[in-house]
N, C-alpha and C positions, 0 to 999 in steps of 0.2 A: 318358483315364487316363494318368498319368505312367508312363513305362517305368522299369525298374530302372536303366538307364543314366542316365536323366534324374535320378532321385533321387541317384545317386552323383555325377553331375556337379556337383551343388550343393555337395558337400563340398570340391571343388577350391578354391572361392572362400573356404571357411571354414578352410582348413588352417592359416593363421597363428594364428587364434584357438584352434583345437584344440591346437596346439603349446603356446601360452601356458598353457592350462588344464592340460595334462599336466605342464608344468614346475611349476606351482603345487602340483599334487597330489604330485609327487615331493618337493618341499621339505617339504610337510606330513608326509610319511611318512619323513623322513630325520632322523638325529641331527645335532647341531650340527657335529660333525667331518665328517660326510658332506656336509653343506650346503657347507662350506668347499671341499670337493674337487669339487663339481659343475661340469662344463664347461658353464656356462650359455650362453656365446657359441656353443659348438658345437651345443647343443640348438636354440637359436634359428635357427641357420643350416641344420642338417641335418634336423631333425624335419619341418618342412613339406615338404621334398623327399621324405622317406620316406613321409609320409602320401599325397602325390601318387602315388607308386609303388604304394602299397597300393590306393588308389582305382582307379587304372587297371587294376591286376591284377584287382580285383573286377569292373570293368566289362567286361573281356575274358572273364570267365567262367572263369578258372582255378580249378579246384576240387580239385586234389590237394595236400593239405597236406604230403605227404611228397616232393613233387617238388623235389629239391635242385639246381636249376639254378645255374650260377655266379652269375647275377644275384641269385637268391634268397638264396644263402649270403652274398653281399656285403651285401645289405640286412640280413640277420639279424645279421651281425657289427656293422654300424653301430648297429643298434638296441640290441644288448646292451651296447655301450660307452657309450651316451648317459648312463647313470646314474652314470658315473665309475668309479673304480678300487676302490670299496668292495665290497659284496656283489654278486657276479655269479653267484649260484647259480641253478639252474633254477627255484626257487620265486620268486626276485626277477624273473627274466625273464618268467615266466608272469603274475605280478601286474602288472608294467608293461604287458605286452601286453593283459591284460584291461582295464586302465584306459584304454588307448588305444582299444580297441574300444568301451568304454562311452561315452567322450566322443564318438566318431564317430557312434554310434547316437543319442545324445542330439541331436547337431546334425542328424542326418538327420530326427529327429522334428520339430525346430523350424523348419527352413527350408521354404520353398515356400508359395505363396499358397493359401488355401482348405484347409489341412490336408493330410494324406497320403492317398493312395489305398492301401487295404489290400493289394491283391494286389501292386502294384508295390513297395510298401515292404517287404513280407515277403521278396520275391525279392532286393531290394537288400540287406536286412539279412543274409540267408543268405550271399550272395556276399561281403559285407564280413567276416563272421565267418570264412569259409573263408580269405580272403586274410590276415587278421591271424593266424589259426591257423597258416597256412603259415610266416609269418615267425617266429612263436614256436617252432614245431617245429624249423625250421632253426637258430635261435639256440641252442636247448638242445642240439641234436646237435653243433653246432660247439663249444660250451662243453665238452661231455663229451669230444669228440675231443681238444681242446687239453689238458684236464686229464689225459687218458690218456697223451698224449705227454710231458707234464711228469713224470708219475709214472714212466714208463718210463725217462726220462732220469735221474731221481733214483735209480732202482734200479740203474743201471749206472755212475754217475758219482761220483767222490770230491768231496764238497762243498767242500773247501778248495782243491784244486788244479785241478779241472775235468778231470783225467785219469780214465781208467776206474778202477773199483774192483775189489776182489778177486772179487766175484761175477761180474762180466763177464769178468774175466781167466780165471777157471776155465772158463767156457763156450768162450772162444776156444782155450784150451789143449786142451780135449777135442776140438774140431774139428781142430786141427793134428795131434794124435795120430791121429785117424781118417784124415786125409789121408795121413799117413805109412803107416799100415797098408794103405790101399787103393791108393795111387798111388806110394808110396815117396818122398814129398816130405819133405825134411829141414826142420828149423826150429831156430833158436837162441833161447836164453834169456839175457838179461842182467839180473843182479841188482845194483842200485845201493844203496849205503848212504851217506848224507850224513855226512861227517866233521865232528866238532866241533859238532854241533847242540846237544848238552847244554850245552856251554860258552856258546853263544850265548844259550840260554834262561836260564841262570843269570846271565849278565852283563847281558843286555838285556831279558829278559822273554820270555814265550811269544809275545806278538804279534810280536816281532822274529823269533823262530824260525819262526813261521807265514809271515812274509814271505819268509824264505829258502826255505822249502819251495815256495812259489808260484813263486819265481824259478827254482828247480831244475826244477820242472815245465815252465815255459815254455822253458827251455833244452833239455830233453829233447824236448818237442813239436816244436821247430824243427829238431832234429837228425835225427830219425828219418824213415824213408820213410812214404809214405801207407799202404802195406800193413802197416806195423808196428803193434803194439798197445802203447802206453805206459800203464802203470797205477801207481797207488800202493797198495802192500800195506798201509800203515799206518805210523804213526810216521815214521821217517826213511828208510824203505825203499821203493824204486821197482823196477819190473820192466819190461822190454821184450821182447816176443815178436816175433821176426823170421823170417817165412816164407822158405823156400828159401835159407837161409843155413847155412853150416858154421860151426864154432867159429872157424876161422881168419879167415873173412871178417867174422864178427860182432865179432871183437876189434878190427877197424879201426873199426867203428861205435862200439865201447865207448870207444876212445881219443878219437874225435871228441866223444862225449858228455862225457867227463871234461874236455876242453879247453873246451867250451862252458859247462859249469857254472862252471869257474874264472873265465871271462871275464865271465859274465853274472849270477852269483849272488853278491852281496856286500852287506854293510851299510856305511854310511858310518862310517869310523873303527872298523870292526869287524874281526874276524879273517878271513883268507882262507877261503872256502868251497870245499870239494872233495868228490869222491865216490870211493869204492872200488867196483870193479865186478868181479863174477865172471861168467865166460862159459862156457856149456856148450851142447851141441847134441844134438838127436835126429837120427839114432840113434848118434852118436859116443860119447856118454857114457851115455845111458839111453834107454829107449823109453816111459817112463811119467812123468807129471807129478811125483809125489812124489820119486823118486830124482833127477830132474833138478834140482828145487828144492834138495834137500839138497846135491848136488854144487856147484851155483852158490853156495850159502851158504858152503861150505868154501872155494871159490876166492875169494870176496869177502873173507873174513877173511885169506887169504894175501896178497891185494893190500893190505889195510889194514896188516897187520903188516910187510910189506916196503917199503911206501911207493911201490910201483910203479904205483898207481892201477888197473891192469887185470891180472887173472890168469885164465888159462884152466883149466877143470877138468881134473883128472887122469883119464886113462883107465887102468883096471885090468881084470883078467880077470874080476872079479865084479861090475862095475857096470853090466852090461847091454849091453856092446858086442857087436855082432853078430859 
């Protein structure tokens, strides 16, 4: 009687043909646009190797479809990418995995002299189903994990500039306020407003204005420290949260930011791009986010009105100074 390993070994010699049949099936179930994007050369090169890995995994008797070893995750990623950049949904992965399993089982039925021995064939088929199921499970889990990371990034990132957005900024600000309350750690807030963006939009179009905002964001990102949090509030306003900084020290950063923007953000034959920056700090000016933002806004408008580029918030008896 042929052993399960013997049945499975026959599939190693048929892996090229199985890969061709799988590609034909994939083409039959794809739209014309999807067919144009199919990586046929990659499928022809990688699928036979993947089939060999599956067969050897089945022959070894690996039976835990939830065992996400690094090798299994890598195999799953390769398999999920073979259908191209189109539909990479869990349903598509499951359908492709089921098709691969069916083709391998059909080949298992057809090979071998004198037909198949029932016991050995059933054991081999069960092992094969578990091996393919393991790849499918790992592929779906990897896809879900990647989508979750993408959604988390989208939820915290400004889509135009790539800086953090207001939602993420609010979380960081709450953390910094908490650190000050517990450990007396100060932090500074820099509020930036792009000067003349409306003129650029009116004269050159919104696309040109968007390019300026992206350039400003790049200048800000290159100028701040790794511990700082640069974000876009919306429109032409940006903000930087600088931990462990007083207003005096943060004003040095603000001047560096203003200079970087003037040097790096510009349109060909367009007006000079600059920023006006208001600087405040906790606890010098206030201890809560809203009054800090209000004072930074006031300082920013003073900088804009005076043309000084940078202005530090005013400290008064009623603005929260300890």
